[in-house]
C-alpha positions in Angstrom: 105.4 106.2 64.6 108.8 105.1 64.2 109.4 101.7 65.2 112.0 100.6 67.8 112.9 97.2 66.2 114.8 98.5 62.9 117.4 97.1 63.7 117.5 93.2 64.5 118.2 92.4 67.7 118.3 95.7 69.3 114.8 96.4 70.5 112.7 96.3 73.6 110.9 93.3 72.0 114.1 91.0 71.8 115.0 92.3 74.9 111.7 90.6 76.3 112.1 87.7 74.4 115.7 87.3 75.7 113.8 87.4 79.2 111.3 85.3 78.8 113.5 82.3 77.3 116.0 82.9 80.4 112.8 82.3 82.6 111.5 79.7 80.7 115.3 78.1 80.9 115.8 78.5 84.4 112.5 77.7 86.0 112.3 74.2 84.1 115.6 73.5 85.8 114.1 74.7 89.1 111.1 72.5 88.6 113.2 69.2 88.4 113.6 70.7 92.0 112.3 69.0 95.3 110.3 71.3 98.0 113.2 71.1 100.5 115.8 72.1 97.8 113.3 74.8 96.6 113.0 75.9 100.1 116.0 75.5 101.5 118.5 78.6 103.5 121.3 80.0 101.1 123.5 82.3 100.8 121.8 85.0 98.9 119.4 88.8 98.8 116.7 86.2 99.9 117.2 83.3 101.7 116.2 80.7 99.2 115.3 79.9 95.5 112.1 79.9 95.6 111.9 83.2 97.2 113.9 84.3 94.7 111.9 83.5 91.9 108.6 84.9 93.9 110.6 88.1 93.7 111.1 88.2 90.1 107.9 87.5 89.4 106.3 90.1 91.9 108.6 92.9 90.5 107.6 91.8 86.8 103.6 92.6 88.0 104.7 95.8 89.6 106.4 97.2 86.6 104.3 95.7 83.9 101.4 96.9 85.5 103.0 100.6 86.1 103.7 100.0 81.9 100.0 99.3 81.5 98.6 101.6 83.4 96.7 98.8 84.9 96.4 101.0 88.4 97.4 97.8 91.0 101.0 100.0 91.9 102.7 98.5 95.0 99.3 95.9 95.8 101.2 93.8 93.5 104.1 93.4 96.8 101.4 92.6 99.3 102.3 88.9 99.4 106.0 88.8 99.3 105.4 84.7 98.1 102.3 83.8 96.5 103.4 80.5 95.3 104.3 77.7 97.1 104.1 75.6 94.4 107.2 75.9 91.3 104.9 74.9 88.8 102.7 77.4 89.6 105.0 80.3 90.0 106.2 79.3 86.2 103.1 79.5 84.5 102.5 83.0 86.4 106.0 84.1 85.0 105.2 82.6 81.4 102.1 85.0 81.6 103.9 87.8 82.8 106.8 87.5 80.4 103.8 87.2 77.0 102.3 90.3 78.8 105.5 91.9 78.4 106.7 90.8 75.3 102.7 91.7 73.8 103.9 95.1 75.1 107.0 95.4 73.4 106.0 94.1 70.2 104.6 97.3 69.0 106.6 99.7 71.5 107.8 103.0 69.4 110.1 105.4 69.9 107.3 107.7 71.1 106.2 105.4 73.2 109.3 104.4 74.7 109.9 108.1 75.8 106.2 108.2 77.4 106.5 109.2 80.7 105.5 106.3 83.3 104.1 107.0 87.1 105.9 104.4 89.4 104.5 104.0 93.2 107.6 104.0 95.2 105.6 103.8 98.7 104.9 105.9 101.4 102.8 108.0 99.0 105.7 108.8 97.2 106.1 108.9 93.3 108.2 108.7 90.6 108.3 109.0 86.6 110.5 107.9 84.1 110.1 106.7 80.8 108.7 103.8 79.6 111.9 102.5 78.0 114.1 103.7 81.2 111.6 101.6 83.2 112.2 98.4 80.6 115.9 98.5 81.0 115.4 98.7 84.7 113.2 95.5 84.5 115.6 93.6 82.4 118.6 94.6 84.6 116.6 93.4 87.6 115.3 90.1 86.6 119.5 89.7 84.7 120.6 90.2 88.8 118.1 87.9 90.7 117.9 85.1 87.8 121.9 85.2 88.9 121.3 84.6 92.3 119.0 81.3 91.6 122.0 80.0 88.7 124.6 80.5 91.8 122.1 78.8 94.1 121.7 76.1 91.9 124.9 75.1 91.7 124.2 73.9 95.4 121.6 71.3 94.5 121.3 68.2 92.3 120.6 70.1 89.3 123.1 71.4 87.2 122.5 75.1 86.4 121.2 76.3 82.9 122.9 78.5 80.3 121.9 82.1 81.0 124.9 84.0 79.8 123.8 83.9 76.2 121.7 85.5 73.2 119.7 84.4 70.8 122.5 84.1 68.0 121.6 82.2 64.7 125.1 80.3 65.1 124.2 79.5 68.6 120.8 78.0 67.6 121.8 74.2 67.5 121.9 74.5 71.5 118.7 76.0 72.0 117.6 72.3 71.7 113.5 73.0 71.5 113.3 75.3 74.2 111.6 77.8 71.6 109.5 75.3 70.0 108.3 74.4 73.3 108.0 78.4 74.1 105.8 78.0 70.7 108.4 80.3 68.8 109.5 80.2 65.7 113.2 79.3 65.1 114.5 82.4 65.3 
């Protein structure tokens, strides 16, 4: 089997790692907000920070469930806001991110081309490759993190830097993020 991580920085694992790091930074910032700021009505696709963060983790559950063929399907969407507490939401996102990292760490070209069935609702399904599902998931996360980032601009917290990849030349700007995540320096 061919490994997808032949070129450093180009694999789905690298994308999953950057995704987890961005979630970590964003949620650390959001955890400094009070309940009123987390739930205040704001201009975005979802009308608040906490609602948007709930959406991100729920959609993660849905796609990771499909990738791992766990069988929950649309049940992942049963509760649109499963977390009213930001710390609990951050823990759930961290677990989801780790599950995605574990999946991507050993992903091969053959596995990335494997068909994945997605329950689309009303009895409809779609079949996509695992690689396409992963690419979609990373774009989805980036899109909604950007919305939370914009909403944070209207709070007392300065939005965290999210528009970078973990380049070696930027290591000094990461602070202790990777250490806090339990990762090595790279």
